[in-house]
Backbone as CSV, one residue per row, in Angstrom:
resi,resn,N_x,N_y,N_z,CA_x,CA_y,CA_z,C_x,C_y,C_z
1,UNK,5.701,6.965,-9.057,5.336,5.557,-8.559,5.798,4.580,-9.913
2,UNK,6.036,3.447,-9.174,6.465,2.256,-10.124,5.179,1.236,-10.220
3,UNK,5.095,0.642,-11.269,4.099,-0.138,-11.532,4.414,-1.253,-12.424
4,UNK,4.115,-2.504,-11.852,4.324,-3.734,-12.800,2.815,-4.215,-12.975
5,UNK,2.864,-4.851,-14.250,1.607,-5.324,-14.835,1.776,-6.987,-14.997
6,UNK,0.744,-7.805,-14.753,0.910,-9.081,-14.749,0.516,-9.392,-16.111
7,UNK,1.536,-10.188,-16.801,1.398,-10.725,-18.156,1.708,-12.292,-18.076
8,UNK,0.977,-13.093,-19.052,1.025,-14.522,-19.204,2.286,-14.574,-20.568
9,UNK,3.166,-15.641,-20.120,4.184,-15.934,-21.133,3.417,-16.772,-22.242
10,UNK,3.674,-16.274,-23.534,3.189,-17.176,-24.569,4.283,-18.133,-25.195
11,UNK,5.514,-17.713,-25.208,6.834,-18.319,-25.496,8.136,-17.856,-24.991
12,UNK,8.905,-18.771,-25.133,10.431,-18.346,-24.482,11.395,-18.554,-25.362
13,UNK,12.420,-17.759,-25.745,13.499,-17.736,-26.429,14.668,-17.351,-25.560
14,UNK,15.518,-18.275,-24.963,16.545,-17.810,-24.234,16.119,-16.959,-22.828
15,UNK,16.599,-15.862,-22.941,16.221,-14.886,-21.584,14.958,-13.884,-22.268
16,UNK,14.489,-14.154,-23.254,13.295,-13.305,-23.781,11.994,-14.064,-23.703
17,UNK,10.972,-13.467,-23.610,9.428,-14.214,-23.524,8.758,-13.282,-24.097
18,UNK,7.816,-13.794,-25.033,6.511,-12.946,-25.767,5.584,-13.163,-24.567
19,UNK,5.073,-11.938,-24.062,4.069,-12.110,-23.305,2.758,-11.426,-23.505
20,UNK,1.603,-11.692,-23.095,0.453,-10.944,-23.332,-0.295,-10.975,-22.009
21,UNK,-1.179,-9.545,-22.055,-2.050,-9.194,-20.965,-3.256,-8.618,-21.819
22,UNK,-4.562,-9.046,-21.725,-5.675,-8.511,-22.092,-5.412,-8.012,-23.779
23,UNK,-4.820,-8.952,-24.654,-4.816,-8.745,-25.878,-3.521,-7.781,-26.437
24,UNK,-2.720,-7.284,-25.417,-1.560,-6.489,-25.783,-0.142,-7.499,-25.495
25,UNK,0.448,-7.387,-26.575,1.613,-8.491,-26.473,3.121,-7.473,-26.345
26,UNK,3.854,-8.106,-25.558,5.064,-7.414,-25.479,6.340,-8.499,-25.220
27,UNK,7.502,-8.207,-25.788,8.727,-8.785,-25.408,9.363,-8.439,-24.211
28,UNK,9.521,-9.437,-23.535,9.978,-9.444,-22.001,11.216,-9.821,-21.661
29,UNK,12.108,-9.264,-21.076,13.293,-9.999,-20.485,13.138,-10.763,-19.263
30,UNK,13.540,-12.123,-19.272,13.490,-12.727,-18.132,14.845,-13.055,-17.416
31,UNK,15.769,-12.201,-17.641,17.082,-11.938,-17.143,17.078,-11.743,-15.514
32,UNK,16.214,-11.139,-15.004,16.074,-10.916,-13.618,15.582,-12.217,-12.976
33,UNK,15.088,-13.025,-13.647,14.266,-14.435,-13.165,15.362,-15.552,-13.299
34,UNK,16.623,-15.546,-13.521,17.361,-16.498,-13.664,17.359,-17.732,-12.709
35,UNK,17.179,-17.411,-11.562,17.229,-18.400,-10.417,15.922,-19.202,-10.322
36,UNK,14.948,-18.669,-10.899,13.603,-19.454,-10.953,13.028,-19.064,-12.550
37,UNK,13.662,-19.623,-13.581,13.038,-19.475,-14.805,11.316,-19.793,-14.955
38,UNK,10.631,-18.751,-15.448,9.192,-19.160,-15.661,9.188,-20.074,-16.971
39,UNK,7.977,-20.354,-17.060,7.750,-21.430,-18.246,6.386,-20.774,-19.023
40,UNK,6.413,-21.178,-20.253,5.015,-20.979,-21.192,3.862,-21.142,-20.136
41,UNK,2.935,-20.145,-20.162,1.739,-20.389,-19.468,1.861,-19.679,-18.048
42,UNK,3.102,-19.459,-17.653,3.143,-18.656,-16.174,2.715,-17.402,-16.415
43,UNK,2.398,-16.741,-15.161,2.067,-15.335,-15.232,3.412,-14.671,-14.405
44,UNK,3.744,-13.588,-14.788,4.680,-12.809,-14.397,4.360,-11.393,-14.193
45,UNK,5.010,-10.597,-13.261,4.787,-9.158,-13.077,5.905,-8.638,-14.024
46,UNK,5.551,-7.633,-14.913,6.561,-7.245,-15.953,6.467,-5.569,-15.441
47,UNK,7.854,-5.182,-15.374,7.892,-3.743,-14.964,9.234,-3.224,-15.883
48,UNK,9.009,-2.171,-16.637,9.830,-1.586,-17.597,10.603,-2.723,-18.463
49,UNK,9.742,-3.545,-18.774,10.247,-4.751,-19.814,11.015,-5.771,-19.254
50,UNK,10.938,-5.803,-18.066,11.589,-7.005,-17.174,10.601,-7.868,-16.355
51,UNK,10.630,-9.221,-16.638,9.977,-9.893,-15.604,10.384,-9.931,-14.440
52,UNK,9.666,-9.480,-13.253,10.541,-9.489,-11.735,9.997,-10.393,-10.778
53,UNK,8.730,-11.228,-11.214,8.235,-12.212,-10.147,7.235,-12.950,-10.914
54,UNK,7.009,-14.293,-10.419,5.810,-14.966,-11.048,4.718,-14.713,-9.880
55,UNK,3.504,-14.837,-10.381,2.310,-14.625,-9.855,1.273,-15.833,-10.109
56,UNK,0.390,-15.960,-9.211,-0.677,-16.925,-9.812,-1.676,-16.248,-10.662
57,UNK,-2.346,-17.156,-11.448,-3.414,-16.472,-12.404,-4.376,-15.634,-11.567
58,UNK,-4.799,-16.259,-10.432,-5.830,-15.691,-9.690,-5.397,-13.999,-9.304
59,UNK,-4.052,-14.059,-8.896,-3.430,-12.610,-8.700,-3.569,-11.843,-9.738
60,UNK,-2.936,-12.412,-10.933,-3.117,-11.615,-12.173,-4.555,-11.070,-12.438
61,UNK,-5.486,-11.907,-12.378,-6.684,-11.661,-12.722,-7.341,-10.522,-11.730
62,UNK,-6.688,-10.601,-10.381,-7.328,-9.623,-9.533,-6.646,-8.266,-9.914
63,UNK,-5.559,-8.182,-10.151,-4.791,-6.976,-10.618,-5.348,-6.178,-11.775
64,UNK,-5.537,-7.056,-12.978,-6.333,-6.486,-13.958,-7.681,-5.930,-13.742
65,UNK,-8.411,-6.650,-12.816,-9.750,-5.950,-12.509,-9.549,-4.703,-11.714
66,UNK,-8.600,-4.615,-10.864,-8.300,-3.355,-10.053,-7.732,-2.421,-11.067
67,UNK,-7.170,-2.583,-12.071,-6.454,-1.444,-13.226,-7.845,-1.221,-13.720
68,UNK,-8.714,-2.131,-14.177,-9.880,-1.676,-14.938,-10.879,-0.854,-14.230
69,UNK,-11.066,-1.088,-12.862,-11.751,-0.101,-12.216,-11.014,1.053,-11.809
70,UNK,-9.785,1.271,-11.803,-9.154,2.658,-11.478,-9.263,3.329,-12.981
71,UNK,-9.153,2.927,-14.120,-9.516,3.433,-15.366,-10.819,3.877,-15.479
72,UNK,-11.923,2.999,-15.120,-13.070,3.231,-15.379,-13.534,4.618,-14.336
73,UNK,-13.162,4.750,-13.159,-13.179,5.732,-12.151,-12.297,6.976,-12.730
74,UNK,-11.456,6.888,-13.233,-10.800,8.184,-13.784,-10.966,8.431,-15.163
75,UNK,-11.941,7.862,-15.607,-12.313,8.177,-17.249,-11.359,7.691,-18.139
76,UNK,-10.461,6.552,-17.859,-9.551,6.341,-18.748,-8.350,7.082,-18.845
77,UNK,-8.096,8.048,-17.983,-6.839,8.949,-17.977,-5.768,8.272,-17.071
78,UNK,-6.217,7.621,-16.221,-5.187,6.895,-15.382,-4.867,7.937,-14.386
79,UNK,-5.371,8.968,-14.107,-5.024,10.143,-13.117,-6.447,10.453,-12.243
80,UNK,-6.125,10.356,-10.968,-7.349,10.830,-10.227,-7.649,12.169,-10.373
81,UNK,-9.040,12.550,-10.558,-9.472,13.964,-10.854,-9.863,14.614,-9.607
């Protein structure tokens, strides 16, 4: 299964961005988004270290809520029992 996590861009340096989601920070490649470069404050879906598309803040928050529900229901293991 492939999973992308929504993250907000904090800073941009060339094709790299410092992103955060719920207090977790990652350096993310923007290389795959050259046609529509995201800006500071934008939300992007991140998969294996690459930003793959922009999303709205509302969509990012909805995804985070769903991930929190999954973790709560699985006891934080990330796998269904």
